[in-house]
N, CA and C atoms of all chains as a GROMACS GRO file, in nm:
protein
  636
    1UNK      N    1  11.028  13.074  10.324
    1UNK     CA    2  11.101  12.990  10.215
    1UNK      C    3  11.223  13.067  10.161
    2UNK      N    4  11.309  13.005  10.083
    2UNK     CA    5  11.437  13.071  10.048
    2UNK      C    6  11.398  13.160   9.923
    3UNK      N    7  11.515  13.232   9.886
    3UNK     CA    8  11.486  13.337   9.773
    3UNK      C    9  11.553  13.277   9.652
    4UNK      N   10  11.564  13.138   9.651
    4UNK     CA   11  11.616  13.087   9.507
    4UNK      C   12  11.519  13.121   9.405
    5UNK      N   13  11.591  13.117   9.276
    5UNK     CA   14  11.504  13.142   9.158
    5UNK      C   15  11.391  13.037   9.160
    6UNK      N   16  11.264  13.072   9.127
    6UNK     CA   17  11.143  12.984   9.132
    6UNK      C   18  11.152  12.881   9.045
    7UNK      N   19  11.236  12.879   8.936
    7UNK     CA   20  11.233  12.768   8.830
    7UNK      C   21  11.288  12.654   8.881
    8UNK      N   22  11.408  12.655   8.914
    8UNK     CA   23  11.490  12.526   8.951
    8UNK      C   24  11.514  12.524   9.109
    9UNK      N   25  11.407  12.476   9.174
    9UNK     CA   26  11.423  12.471   9.331
    9UNK      C   27  11.504  12.356   9.363
   10UNK      N   28  11.565  12.349   9.464
   10UNK     CA   29  11.651  12.238   9.496
   10UNK      C   30  11.555  12.118   9.537
   11UNK      N   31  11.604  11.998   9.521
   11UNK     CA   32  11.503  11.879   9.523
   11UNK      C   33  11.472  11.871   9.673
   12UNK      N   34  11.355  11.846   9.707
   12UNK     CA   35  11.302  11.834   9.863
   12UNK      C   36  11.351  11.695   9.902
   13UNK      N   37  11.373  11.697  10.037
   13UNK     CA   38  11.451  11.596  10.110
   13UNK      C   39  11.365  11.457  10.108
   14UNK      N   40  11.234  11.460  10.097
   14UNK     CA   41  11.153  11.346  10.116
   14UNK      C   42  11.130  11.303  10.259
   15UNK      N   43  11.131  11.173  10.285
   15UNK     CA   44  11.106  11.136  10.422
   15UNK      C   45  11.204  11.170  10.516
   16UNK      N   46  11.175  11.265  10.625
   16UNK     CA   47  11.278  11.308  10.725
   16UNK      C   48  11.277  11.215  10.841
   17UNK      N   49  11.162  11.145  10.878
   17UNK     CA   50  11.170  11.043  10.978
   17UNK      C   51  11.256  10.927  10.956
   18UNK      N   52  11.357  10.893  11.028
   18UNK     CA   53  11.428  10.764  10.992
   18UNK      C   54  11.328  10.650  11.008
   19UNK      N   55  11.352  10.546  10.912
   19UNK     CA   56  11.264  10.416  10.928
   19UNK      C   57  11.302  10.352  11.072
   20UNK      N   58  11.197  10.274  11.119
   20UNK     CA   59  11.226  10.200  11.234
   20UNK      C   60  11.346  10.103  11.234
   21UNK      N   61  11.366  10.032  11.123
   21UNK     CA   62  11.489   9.949  11.112
   21UNK      C   63  11.564  10.011  10.997
   22UNK      N   64  11.673  10.075  11.032
   22UNK     CA   65  11.757  10.144  10.927
   22UNK      C   66  11.861  10.066  10.856
   23UNK      N   67  11.863   9.931  10.901
   23UNK     CA   68  11.960   9.852  10.843
   23UNK      C   69  11.959   9.839  10.690
   24UNK      N   70  12.067   9.824  10.631
   24UNK     CA   71  12.068   9.807  10.472
   24UNK      C   72  12.006   9.674  10.446
   25UNK      N   73  11.934   9.670  10.331
   25UNK     CA   74  11.868   9.558  10.286
   25UNK      C   75  11.961   9.428  10.282
   26UNK      N   76  11.901   9.328  10.324
   26UNK     CA   77  11.990   9.197  10.337
   26UNK      C   78  12.001   9.143  10.189
   27UNK      N   79  12.110   9.069  10.186
   27UNK     CA   80  12.133   9.004  10.065
   27UNK      C   81  12.034   8.896  10.032
   28UNK      N   82  11.984   8.918   9.895
   28UNK     CA   83  11.873   8.826   9.861
   28UNK      C   84  11.739   8.881   9.877
   29UNK      N   85  11.740   9.005   9.940
   29UNK     CA   86  11.599   9.073   9.962
   29UNK      C   87  11.590   9.178   9.859
   30UNK      N   88  11.468   9.203   9.811
   30UNK     CA   89  11.439   9.302   9.737
   30UNK      C   90  11.343   9.416   9.784
   31UNK      N   91  11.343   9.416   9.924
   31UNK     CA   92  11.271   9.515   9.988
   31UNK      C   93  11.312   9.649   9.979
   32UNK      N   94  11.227   9.746   9.956
   32UNK     CA   95  11.262   9.891   9.967
   32UNK      C   96  11.303   9.910  10.113
   33UNK      N   97  11.399  10.021  10.134
   33UNK     CA   98  11.454  10.049  10.266
   33UNK      C   99  11.344  10.101  10.339
   34UNK      N  100  11.263  10.202  10.281
   34UNK     CA  101  11.164  10.280  10.341
   34UNK      C  102  11.037  10.206  10.367
   35UNK      N  103  11.012  10.173  10.483
   35UNK     CA  104  10.892  10.060  10.509
   35UNK      C  105  10.789  10.152  10.569
   36UNK      N  106  10.665  10.110  10.575
   36UNK     CA  107  10.544  10.165  10.630
   36UNK      C  108  10.584  10.186  10.777
   37UNK      N  109  10.561  10.308  10.834
   37UNK     CA  110  10.597  10.352  10.950
   37UNK      C  111  10.479  10.399  11.033
   38UNK      N  112  10.350  10.393  10.973
   38UNK     CA  113  10.246  10.459  11.041
   38UNK      C  114  10.138  10.367  11.104
   39UNK      N  115  10.094  10.431  11.224
   39UNK     CA  116   9.992  10.362  11.288
   39UNK      C  117   9.907  10.469  11.358
   40UNK      N  118   9.779  10.467  11.373
   40UNK     CA  119   9.720  10.567  11.454
   40UNK      C  120   9.768  10.561  11.600
   41UNK      N  121   9.780  10.683  11.648
   41UNK     CA  122   9.833  10.707  11.786
   41UNK      C  123   9.990  10.705  11.799
   42UNK      N  124  10.057  10.701  11.677
   42UNK     CA  125  10.206  10.717  11.663
   42UNK      C  126  10.220  10.840  11.574
   43UNK      N  127  10.354  10.896  11.600
   43UNK     CA  128  10.378  11.025  11.522
   43UNK      C  129  10.384  11.006  11.370
   44UNK      N  130  10.317  11.093  11.300
   44UNK     CA  131  10.328  11.100  11.157
   44UNK      C  132  10.466  11.122  11.115
   45UNK      N  133  10.528  11.042  11.023
   45UNK     CA  134  10.644  11.058  10.973
   45UNK      C  135  10.678  11.212  10.894
   46UNK      N  136  10.772  11.280  10.958
   46UNK     CA  137  10.790  11.408  10.888
   46UNK      C  138  10.844  11.376  10.756
   47UNK      N  139  10.828  11.492  10.680
   47UNK     CA  140  10.886  11.479  10.532
   47UNK      C  141  10.897  11.630  10.490
   48UNK      N  142  10.966  11.634  10.366
   48UNK     CA  143  10.980  11.753  10.309
   48UNK      C  144  10.941  11.720  10.157
   49UNK      N  145  10.848  11.796  10.088
   49UNK     CA  146  10.799  11.789   9.948
   49UNK      C  147  10.802  11.906   9.886
   50UNK      N  148  10.836  11.898   9.765
   50UNK     CA  149  10.820  12.023   9.676
   50UNK      C  150  10.662  12.040   9.652
   51UNK      N  151  10.632  12.164   9.632
   51UNK     CA  152  10.499  12.184   9.631
   51UNK      C  153  10.461  12.301   9.544
   52UNK      N  154  10.315  12.320   9.508
   52UNK     CA  155  10.276  12.438   9.441
   52UNK      C  156  10.178  12.488   9.535
   53UNK      N  157  10.206  12.617   9.581
   53UNK     CA  158  10.097  12.677   9.686
   53UNK      C  159  10.114  12.839   9.651
   54UNK      N  160   9.996  12.894   9.671
   54UNK     CA  161   9.981  13.048   9.668
   54UNK      C  162  10.050  13.099   9.534
   55UNK      N  163  10.011  13.017   9.429
   55UNK     CA  164  10.068  13.059   9.295
   55UNK      C  165  10.222  13.050   9.271
   56UNK      N  166  10.286  12.986   9.370
   56UNK     CA  167  10.422  12.955   9.345
   56UNK      C  168  10.476  12.828   9.400
   57UNK      N  169  10.616  12.809   9.367
   57UNK     CA  170  10.667  12.684   9.431
   57UNK      C  171  10.744  12.694   9.548
   58UNK      N  172  10.732  12.613   9.640
   58UNK     CA  173  10.817  12.614   9.762
   58UNK      C  174  10.819  12.477   9.811
   59UNK      N  175  10.923  12.438   9.900
   59UNK     CA  176  10.919  12.318   9.966
   59UNK      C  177  10.853  12.319  10.097
   60UNK      N  178  10.763  12.227  10.128
   60UNK     CA  179  10.684  12.230  10.250
   60UNK      C  180  10.720  12.102  10.355
   61UNK      N  181  10.722  12.116  10.464
   61UNK     CA  182  10.750  12.025  10.559
   61UNK      C  183  10.620  11.991  10.638
   62UNK      N  184  10.607  11.869  10.690
   62UNK     CA  185  10.493  11.844  10.773
   62UNK      C  186  10.504  11.918  10.901
   63UNK      N  187  10.628  11.933  10.949
   63UNK     CA  188  10.655  11.988  11.081
   63UNK      C  189  10.632  12.135  11.080
   64UNK      N  190  10.616  12.186  10.950
   64UNK     CA  191  10.579  12.340  10.928
   64UNK      C  192  10.453  12.360  11.000
   65UNK      N  193  10.358  12.262  11.016
   65UNK     CA  194  10.220  12.248  11.057
   65UNK      C  195  10.196  12.224  11.190
   66UNK      N  196  10.312  12.203  11.271
   66UNK     CA  197  10.302  12.161  11.412
   66UNK      C  198  10.208  12.271  11.494
   67UNK      N  199  10.125  12.232  11.559
   67UNK     CA  200  10.036  12.316  11.641
   67UNK      C  201   9.899  12.331  11.567
   68UNK      N  202   9.885  12.277  11.452
   68UNK     CA  203   9.755  12.286  11.369
   68UNK      C  204   9.704  12.137  11.347
   69UNK      N  205   9.584  12.130  11.328
   69UNK     CA  206   9.514  11.985  11.269
   69UNK      C  207   9.551  11.979  11.133
   70UNK      N  208   9.594  11.877  11.084
   70UNK     CA  209   9.642  11.847  10.936
   70UNK      C  210   9.560  11.753  10.880
   71UNK      N  211   9.495  11.763  10.767
   71UNK     CA  212   9.455  11.653  10.684
   71UNK      C  213   9.549  11.626  10.569
   72UNK      N  214   9.613  11.527  10.559
   72UNK     CA  215   9.709  11.492  10.458
   72UNK      C  216   9.640  11.390  10.373
   73UNK      N  217   9.624  11.437  10.239
   73UNK     CA  218   9.535  11.359  10.154
   73UNK      C  219   9.642  11.306  10.030
   74UNK      N  220   9.647  11.173  10.014
   74UNK     CA  221   9.726  11.131   9.898
   74UNK      C  222   9.630  11.089   9.788
   75UNK      N  223   9.658  11.105   9.652
   75UNK     CA  224   9.578  11.072   9.560
   75UNK      C  225   9.645  11.010   9.433
   76UNK      N  226   9.593  10.942   9.337
   76UNK     CA  227   9.670  10.876   9.233
   76UNK      C  228   9.724  10.963   9.143
   77UNK      N  229   9.652  11.062   9.088
   77UNK     CA  230   9.698  11.172   8.989
   77UNK      C  231   9.622  11.271   8.949
   78UNK      N  232   9.695  11.377   8.894
   78UNK     CA  233   9.631  11.501   8.846
   78UNK      C  234   9.578  11.451   8.710
   79UNK      N  235   9.463  11.522   8.672
   79UNK     CA  236   9.406  11.500   8.526
   79UNK      C  237   9.340  11.351   8.521
   80UNK      N  238   9.298  11.298   8.641
   80UNK     CA  239   9.233  11.175   8.649
   80UNK      C  240   9.086  11.201   8.700
   81UNK      N  241   9.007  11.100   8.734
   81UNK     CA  242   8.872  11.120   8.730
   81UNK      C  243   8.806  11.139   8.856
   82UNK      N  244   8.831  11.055   8.942
   82UNK     CA  245   8.751  11.060   9.081
   82UNK      C  246   8.785  11.195   9.144
   83UNK      N  247   9.856  11.531   9.812
   83UNK     CA  248   9.998  11.489   9.754
   83UNK      C  249   9.977  11.377   9.660
   84UNK      N  250  10.024  11.397   9.552
   84UNK     CA  251  10.037  11.292   9.450
   84UNK      C  252  10.187  11.272   9.394
   85UNK      N  253  10.214  11.158   9.302
   85UNK     CA  254  10.345  11.157   9.251
   85UNK      C  255  10.368  11.257   9.139
   86UNK      N  256  10.264  11.332   9.112
   86UNK     CA  257  10.278  11.429   9.011
   86UNK      C  258  10.385  11.540   9.052
   87UNK      N  259  10.445  11.612   8.958
   87UNK     CA  260  10.544  11.726   8.990
   87UNK      C  261  10.469  11.855   9.030
   88UNK      N  262  10.535  11.939   9.083
   88UNK     CA  263  10.477  12.058   9.117
   88UNK      C  264  10.423  12.135   8.997
   89UNK      N  265  10.487  12.103   8.882
   89UNK     CA  266  10.461  12.174   8.746
   89UNK      C  267  10.320  12.131   8.712
   90UNK      N  268  10.298  11.998   8.715
   90UNK     CA  269  10.170  11.932   8.675
   90UNK      C  270  10.067  11.983   8.776
   91UNK      N  271  10.101  12.004   8.892
   91UNK     CA  272   9.981  12.046   8.994
   91UNK      C  273   9.945  12.191   8.955
   92UNK      N  274  10.042  12.276   8.904
   92UNK     CA  275  10.010  12.402   8.880
   92UNK      C  276   9.913  12.421   8.753
   93UNK      N  277   9.933  12.336   8.655
   93UNK     CA  278   9.856  12.343   8.536
   93UNK      C  279   9.712  12.278   8.571
   94UNK      N  280   9.730  12.159   8.664
   94UNK     CA  281   9.587  12.113   8.682
   94UNK      C  282   9.497  12.217   8.746
   95UNK      N  283   9.574  12.269   8.850
   95UNK     CA  284   9.497  12.388   8.914
   95UNK      C  285   9.431  12.481   8.823
   96UNK      N  286   9.518  12.542   8.730
   96UNK     CA  287   9.469  12.650   8.639
   96UNK      C  288   9.372  12.598   8.546
   97UNK      N  289   9.389  12.466   8.483
   97UNK     CA  290   9.305  12.426   8.400
   97UNK      C  291   9.182  12.358   8.429
   98UNK      N  292   9.178  12.296   8.535
   98UNK     CA  293   9.058  12.221   8.584
   98UNK      C  294   9.002  12.274   8.718
   99UNK      N  295   9.086  12.254   8.821
   99UNK     CA  296   9.030  12.276   8.964
   99UNK      C  297   8.972  12.409   8.978
  100UNK      N  298   9.030  12.506   8.924
  100UNK     CA  299   8.969  12.636   8.945
  100UNK      C  300   8.839  12.657   8.876
  101UNK      N  301   8.812  12.571   8.786
  101UNK     CA  302   8.681  12.582   8.710
  101UNK      C  303   8.574  12.492   8.802
  102UNK      N  304   8.621  12.416   8.878
  102UNK     CA  305   8.532  12.334   8.971
  102UNK      C  306   8.498  12.395   9.089
  103UNK      N  307   8.602  12.477   9.149
  103UNK     CA  308   8.593  12.542   9.273
  103UNK      C  309   8.652  12.679   9.244
  104UNK      N  310   8.563  12.785   9.285
  104UNK     CA  311   8.607  12.913   9.274
  104UNK      C  312   8.743  12.959   9.336
  105UNK      N  313   8.836  12.990   9.253
  105UNK     CA  314   8.972  13.027   9.317
  105UNK      C  315   9.058  12.890   9.320
  106UNK      N  316   9.004  12.779   9.282
  106UNK     CA  317   9.073  12.647   9.291
  106UNK      C  318   9.101  12.594   9.440
  107UNK      N  319   9.173  12.493   9.447
  107UNK     CA  320   9.209  12.433   9.570
  107UNK      C  321   9.294  12.531   9.652
  108UNK      N  322   9.239  12.558   9.778
  108UNK     CA  323   9.313  12.660   9.871
  108UNK      C  324   9.416  12.588   9.949
  109UNK      N  325   9.470  12.476   9.926
  109UNK     CA  326   9.578  12.409  10.003
  109UNK      C  327   9.692  12.376   9.924
  110UNK      N  328   9.808  12.355   9.979
  110UNK     CA  329   9.928  12.329   9.921
  110UNK      C  330   9.937  12.210   9.853
  111UNK      N  331   9.963  12.189   9.713
  111UNK     CA  332   9.954  12.059   9.656
  111UNK      C  333  10.100  12.009   9.648
  112UNK      N  334  10.119  11.895   9.703
  112UNK     CA  335  10.261  11.849   9.737
  112UNK      C  336  10.301  11.735   9.612
  113UNK      N  337  10.426  11.728   9.600
  113UNK     CA  338  10.473  11.634   9.487
  113UNK      C  339  10.547  11.530   9.566
  114UNK      N  340  10.511  11.409   9.548
  114UNK     CA  341  10.571  11.285   9.611
  114UNK      C  342  10.649  11.212   9.503
  115UNK      N  343  10.777  11.274   9.462
  115UNK     CA  344  10.835  11.213   9.328
  115UNK      C  345  10.886  11.074   9.384
  116UNK      N  346  10.860  10.976   9.304
  116UNK     CA  347  10.897  10.828   9.319
  116UNK      C  348  10.830  10.777   9.437
  117UNK      N  349  10.724  10.831   9.494
  117UNK     CA  350  10.652  10.775   9.585
  117UNK      C  351  10.715  10.748   9.727
  118UNK      N  352  10.828  10.824   9.771
  118UNK     CA  353  10.902  10.791   9.879
  118UNK      C  354  10.820  10.812  10.005
  119UNK      N  355  10.734  10.929  10.000
  119UNK     CA  356  10.661  10.957  10.122
  119UNK      C  357  10.546  10.878  10.122
  120UNK      N  358  10.469  10.851  10.026
  120UNK     CA  359  10.363  10.752  10.022
  120UNK      C  360  10.417  10.619  10.078
  121UNK      N  361  10.530  10.579  10.039
  121UNK     CA  362  10.574  10.445  10.086
  121UNK      C  363  10.586  10.448  10.236
  122UNK      N  364  10.639  10.552  10.295
  122UNK     CA  365  10.652  10.575  10.432
  122UNK      C  366  10.523  10.574  10.508
  123UNK      N  367  10.412  10.621  10.446
  123UNK     CA  368  10.279  10.617  10.486
  123UNK      C  369  10.193  10.488  10.448
  124UNK      N  370  10.251  10.392  10.369
  124UNK     CA  371  10.189  10.274  10.340
  124UNK      C  372  10.089  10.292  10.236
  125UNK      N  373  10.106  10.395  10.136
  125UNK     CA  374  10.000  10.399  10.051
  125UNK      C  375  10.055  10.421   9.909
  126UNK      N  376  10.190  10.393   9.892
  126UNK     CA  377  10.249  10.395   9.755
  126UNK      C  378  10.226  10.248   9.704
  127UNK      N  379  10.171  10.257   9.567
  127UNK     CA  380  10.138  10.134   9.491
  127UNK      C  381  10.268  10.116   9.393
  128UNK      N  382  10.365  10.039   9.421
  128UNK     CA  383  10.477  10.040   9.347
  128UNK      C  384  10.456   9.996   9.198
  129UNK      N  385  10.371   9.911   9.175
  129UNK     CA  386  10.339   9.862   9.060
  129UNK      C  387  10.292   9.960   8.968
  130UNK      N  388  10.190  10.038   9.013
  130UNK     CA  389  10.123  10.146   8.932
  130UNK      C  390  10.207  10.270   8.939
  131UNK      N  391  10.295  10.293   9.038
  131UNK     CA  392  10.365  10.400   9.034
  131UNK      C  393  10.291  10.533   9.086
  132UNK      N  394  10.198  10.510   9.151
  132UNK     CA  395  10.108  10.612   9.203
  132UNK      C  396  10.082  10.592   9.361
  133UNK      N  397  10.045  10.698   9.427
  133UNK     CA  398   9.980  10.693   9.558
  133UNK      C  399   9.823  10.663   9.551
  134UNK      N  400   9.792  10.561   9.633
  134UNK     CA  401   9.647  10.542   9.643
  134UNK      C  402   9.576  10.631   9.736
  135UNK      N  403   9.450  10.622   9.735
  135UNK     CA  404   9.381  10.733   9.802
  135UNK      C  405   9.374  10.722   9.948
  136UNK      N  406   9.484  10.772  10.003
  136UNK     CA  407   9.497  10.771  10.156
  136UNK      C  408   9.473  10.898  10.214
  137UNK      N  409   9.391  10.897  10.341
  137UNK     CA  410   9.393  11.039  10.399
  137UNK      C  411   9.418  11.010  10.549
  138UNK      N  412   9.511  11.093  10.596
  138UNK     CA  413   9.557  11.094  10.748
  138UNK      C  414   9.525  11.206  10.805
  139UNK      N  415   9.457  11.203  10.932
  139UNK     CA  416   9.427  11.316  11.024
  139UNK      C  417   9.534  11.335  11.122
  140UNK      N  418   9.613  11.435  11.129
  140UNK     CA  419   9.717  11.448  11.211
  140UNK      C  420   9.688  11.563  11.322
  141UNK      N  421   9.725  11.531  11.450
  141UNK     CA  422   9.681  11.630  11.541
  141UNK      C  423   9.794  11.733  11.562
  142UNK      N  424   9.763  11.835  11.649
  142UNK     CA  425   9.872  11.953  11.666
  142UNK      C  426   9.999  11.899  11.715
  143UNK      N  427   9.996  11.784  11.790
  143UNK     CA  428  10.125  11.741  11.838
  143UNK      C  429  10.185  11.643  11.717
  144UNK      N  430  10.138  11.641  11.600
  144UNK     CA  431  10.211  11.556  11.502
  144UNK      C  432  10.167  11.407  11.511
  145UNK      N  433  10.065  11.362  11.601
  145UNK     CA  434  10.021  11.227  11.598
  145UNK      C  435   9.912  11.188  11.504
  146UNK      N  436   9.926  11.087  11.448
  146UNK     CA  437   9.807  11.035  11.353
  146UNK      C  438   9.690  10.988  11.443
  147UNK      N  439   9.578  11.047  11.407
  147UNK     CA  440   9.470  11.019  11.485
  147UNK      C  441   9.361  10.921  11.404
  148UNK      N  442   9.367  10.935  11.282
  148UNK     CA  443   9.276  10.865  11.189
  148UNK      C  444   9.340  10.846  11.054
  149UNK      N  445   9.316  10.742  10.989
  149UNK     CA  446   9.356  10.727  10.847
  149UNK      C  447   9.243  10.632  10.782
  150UNK      N  448   9.231  10.663  10.643
  150UNK     CA  449   9.131  10.586  10.570
  150UNK      C  450   9.195  10.579  10.429
  151UNK      N  451   9.204  10.456  10.386
  151UNK     CA  452   9.265  10.428  10.254
  151UNK      C  453   9.172  10.357  10.168
  152UNK      N  454   9.153  10.402  10.023
  152UNK     CA  455   9.069  10.368   9.934
  152UNK      C  456   9.139  10.335   9.820
  153UNK      N  457   9.092  10.232   9.729
  153UNK     CA  458   9.145  10.209   9.596
  153UNK      C  459   9.094  10.324   9.503
  154UNK      N  460   9.157  10.353   9.413
  154UNK     CA  461   9.134  10.479   9.337
  154UNK      C  462   8.994  10.492   9.277
  155UNK      N  463   8.914  10.383   9.242
  155UNK     CA  464   8.790  10.422   9.184
  155UNK      C  465   8.688  10.499   9.260
  156UNK      N  466   8.699  10.485   9.405
  156UNK     CA  467   8.597  10.549   9.487
  156UNK      C  468   8.657  10.666   9.563
  157UNK      N  469   8.577  10.773   9.552
  157UNK     CA  470   8.628  10.907   9.605
  157UNK      C  471   8.589  10.909   9.753
  158UNK      N  472   8.659  11.008   9.830
  158UNK     CA  473   8.644  11.028   9.976
  158UNK      C  474   8.496  11.108  10.011
  159UNK      N  475   8.458  11.096  10.119
  159UNK     CA  476   8.343  11.156  10.179
  159UNK      C  477   8.374  11.256  10.278
  160UNK      N  478   8.375  11.375  10.237
  160UNK     CA  479   8.415  11.492  10.321
  160UNK      C  480   8.323  11.523  10.448
  161UNK      N  481   8.196  11.469  10.435
  161UNK     CA  482   8.119  11.483  10.556
  161UNK      C  483   8.174  11.423  10.678
  162UNK      N  484   8.221  11.284  10.641
  162UNK     CA  485   8.282  11.211  10.746
  162UNK      C  486   8.409  11.262  10.800
  163UNK      N  487   8.494  11.319  10.707
  163UNK     CA  488   8.624  11.383  10.754
  163UNK      C  489   8.594  11.489  10.850
  164UNK      N  490   8.490  11.575  10.808
  164UNK     CA  491   8.460  11.680  10.899
  164UNK      C  492   8.397  11.634  11.028
  165UNK      N  493   8.323  11.540  11.032
  165UNK     CA  494   8.273  11.479  11.152
  165UNK      C  495   8.381  11.421  11.241
  166UNK      N  496   8.476  11.352  11.173
  166UNK     CA  497   8.596  11.301  11.264
  166UNK      C  498   8.684  11.420  11.308
  167UNK      N  499   8.705  11.530  11.243
  167UNK     CA  500   8.787  11.634  11.290
  167UNK      C  501   8.722  11.691  11.414
  168UNK      N  502   8.580  11.715  11.401
  168UNK     CA  503   8.511  11.777  11.516
  168UNK      C  504   8.514  11.681  11.618
  169UNK      N  505   8.502  11.531  11.608
  169UNK     CA  506   8.511  11.459  11.723
  169UNK      C  507   8.640  11.441  11.795
  170UNK      N  508   8.731  11.440  11.712
  170UNK     CA  509   8.883  11.453  11.777
  170UNK      C  510   8.915  11.564  11.836
  171UNK      N  511   8.862  11.688  11.787
  171UNK     CA  512   8.896  11.821  11.844
  171UNK      C  513   8.805  11.824  11.989
  172UNK      N  514   8.683  11.770  11.994
  172UNK     CA  515   8.606  11.771  12.109
  172UNK      C  516   8.675  11.689  12.214
  173UNK      N  517   8.722  11.566  12.176
  173UNK     CA  518   8.801  11.489  12.281
  173UNK      C  519   8.922  11.564  12.330
  174UNK      N  520   8.985  11.618  12.229
  174UNK     CA  521   9.121  11.686  12.272
  174UNK      C  522   9.085  11.809  12.370
  175UNK      N  523   8.977  11.873  12.348
  175UNK     CA  524   8.944  11.990  12.414
  175UNK      C  525   8.900  11.957  12.565
  176UNK      N  526   8.857  11.828  12.568
  176UNK     CA  527   8.821  11.773  12.706
  176UNK      C  528   8.920  11.695  12.770
  177UNK      N  529   9.036  11.689  12.700
  177UNK     CA  530   9.159  11.610  12.744
  177UNK      C  531   9.126  11.472  12.768
  178UNK      N  532   9.025  11.408  12.688
  178UNK     CA  533   8.993  11.266  12.701
  178UNK      C  534   8.875  11.244  12.801
  179UNK      N  535   8.840  11.359  12.878
  179UNK     CA  536   8.741  11.323  12.967
  179UNK      C  537   8.599  11.273  12.913
  180UNK      N  538   8.588  11.332  12.786
  180UNK     CA  539   8.467  11.284  12.715
  180UNK      C  540   8.524  11.216  12.571
  181UNK      N  541   8.452  11.104  12.552
  181UNK     CA  542   8.464  11.038  12.423
  181UNK      C  543   8.347  11.036  12.356
  182UNK      N  544   8.352  11.014  12.201
  182UNK     CA  545   8.237  11.010  12.126
  182UNK      C  546   8.204  10.896  12.081
  183UNK      N  547   8.070  10.842  12.104
  183UNK     CA  548   8.033  10.726  12.057
  183UNK      C  549   8.002  10.687  11.917
  184UNK      N  550   7.966  10.579  11.869
  184UNK     CA  551   7.940  10.546  11.715
  184UNK      C  552   7.828  10.650  11.668
  185UNK      N  553   7.862  10.711  11.558
  185UNK     CA  554   7.756  10.796  11.483
  185UNK      C  555   7.746  10.922  11.540
  186UNK      N  556   7.839  10.964  11.642
  186UNK     CA  557   7.832  11.093  11.716
  186UNK      C  558   7.835  11.210  11.628
  187UNK      N  559   7.754  11.302  11.637
  187UNK     CA  560   7.761  11.437  11.561
  187UNK      C  561   7.768  11.544  11.658
  188UNK      N  562   7.835  11.667  11.631
  188UNK     CA  563   7.842  11.775  11.724
  188UNK      C  564   7.692  11.796  11.796
  189UNK      N  565   7.691  11.813  11.921
  189UNK     CA  566   7.573  11.835  11.983
  189UNK      C  567   7.504  11.709  12.042
  190UNK      N  568   7.554  11.600  11.998
  190UNK     CA  569   7.501  11.461  12.052
  190UNK      C  570   7.573  11.446  12.199
  191UNK      N  571   7.510  11.364  12.275
  191UNK     CA  572   7.579  11.311  12.391
  191UNK      C  573   7.715  11.250  12.375
  192UNK      N  574   7.797  11.271  12.471
  192UNK     CA  575   7.912  11.205  12.477
  192UNK      C  576   7.925  11.100  12.593
  193UNK      N  577   8.028  11.031  12.599
  193UNK     CA  578   8.034  10.934  12.712
  193UNK      C  579   8.156  10.983  12.791
  194UNK      N  580   8.161  10.947  12.923
  194UNK     CA  581   8.255  10.987  13.023
  194UNK      C  582   8.319  10.858  13.076
  195UNK      N  583   8.419  10.814  13.011
  195UNK     CA  584   8.469  10.679  13.033
  195UNK      C  585   8.539  10.665  13.185
  196UNK      N  586   8.505  10.559  13.248
  196UNK     CA  587   8.561  10.539  13.387
  196UNK      C  588   8.514  10.410  13.436
  197UNK      N  589   8.546  10.373  13.559
  197UNK     CA  590   8.507  10.237  13.617
  197UNK      C  591   8.360  10.242  13.638
  198UNK      N  592   8.284  10.338  13.661
  198UNK     CA  593   8.149  10.334  13.688
  198UNK      C  594   8.063  10.317  13.561
  199UNK      N  595   8.113  10.333  13.450
  199UNK     CA  596   8.057  10.318  13.343
  199UNK      C  597   8.078  10.183  13.273
  200UNK      N  598   8.163  10.106  13.338
  200UNK     CA  599   8.178   9.962  13.278
  200UNK      C  600   8.036   9.877  13.299
  201UNK      N  601   7.996   9.821  13.174
  201UNK     CA  602   7.872   9.740  13.180
  201UNK      C  603   7.757   9.832  13.178
  202UNK      N  604   7.760   9.964  13.199
  202UNK     CA  605   7.645  10.051  13.221
  202UNK      C  606   7.624  10.158  13.108
  203UNK      N  607   7.711  10.123  12.989
  203UNK     CA  608   7.681  10.214  12.878
  203UNK      C  609   7.534  10.230  12.824
  204UNK      N  610   7.458  10.097  12.830
  204UNK     CA  611   7.342  10.104  12.794
  204UNK      C  612   7.240  10.183  12.854
  205UNK      N  613   7.283  10.231  12.983
  205UNK     CA  614   7.192  10.314  13.056
  205UNK      C  615   7.211  10.451  13.013
  206UNK      N  616   7.308  10.491  12.938
  206UNK     CA  617   7.334  10.646  12.932
  206UNK      C  618   7.333  10.661  12.770
  207UNK      N  619   7.333  10.554  12.677
  207UNK     CA  620   7.338  10.581  12.540
  207UNK      C  621   7.268  10.458  12.457
  208UNK      N  622   7.213  10.486  12.367
  208UNK     CA  623   7.146  10.386  12.257
  208UNK      C  624   7.190  10.417  12.126
  209UNK      N  625   7.225  10.318  12.046
  209UNK     CA  626   7.265  10.349  11.904
  209UNK      C  627   7.144  10.413  11.836
  210UNK      N  628   7.170  10.497  11.737
  210UNK     CA  629   7.070  10.550  11.640
  210UNK      C  630   7.036  10.444  11.546
  211UNK      N  631   6.904  10.432  11.519
  211UNK     CA  632   6.852  10.358  11.403
  211UNK      C  633   6.847  10.448  11.273
  212UNK      N  634   6.953  10.425  11.212
  212UNK     CA  635   6.966  10.507  11.082
  212UNK      C  636   6.951  10.422  10.949
   0.00000   0.00000   0.00000
């Protein structure tokens, strides 16, 4: 990871894999450009996210873990119940 | 990964998670600001502004092997996640020569798919009565 000051890390790039149809939204449509790309048996979309790990902040990419099995867990929010 | 910032993750780890689990959660806690990554994975709830309870199992080549999505009130079952990881790793280790039938646990018989097995699975495997 970079040697930037830990406080103000540069924003993470988000989704790195381009969406299947990268065309701009059509007129009259309110669809978000990033659409669901996932299906079992297909590559997981790569991404970069800012993260808290090992007591500090860093940006993490899914492709950093290539060669390992990964469990990616999404959840609604910190300080909630389940 | 949630829509919370890395700062909130840090404080949640310090204030609560480390009191539930010794040393806290040993995995990177990712921040999905604006739900952009969740949206690509089909789990971002735009109206609520949060990622719902999605879990993706990704193999060493970066291919999704399994996914499970729940609405927020119900938590995950880690015994099933562990079972799936073991099953997928077994299949991968045999390069697909062996596949795992329903209810498989490590040590149980596997199946060897091929033309000879068509219509003959009943001879080599019976469902468990659980």
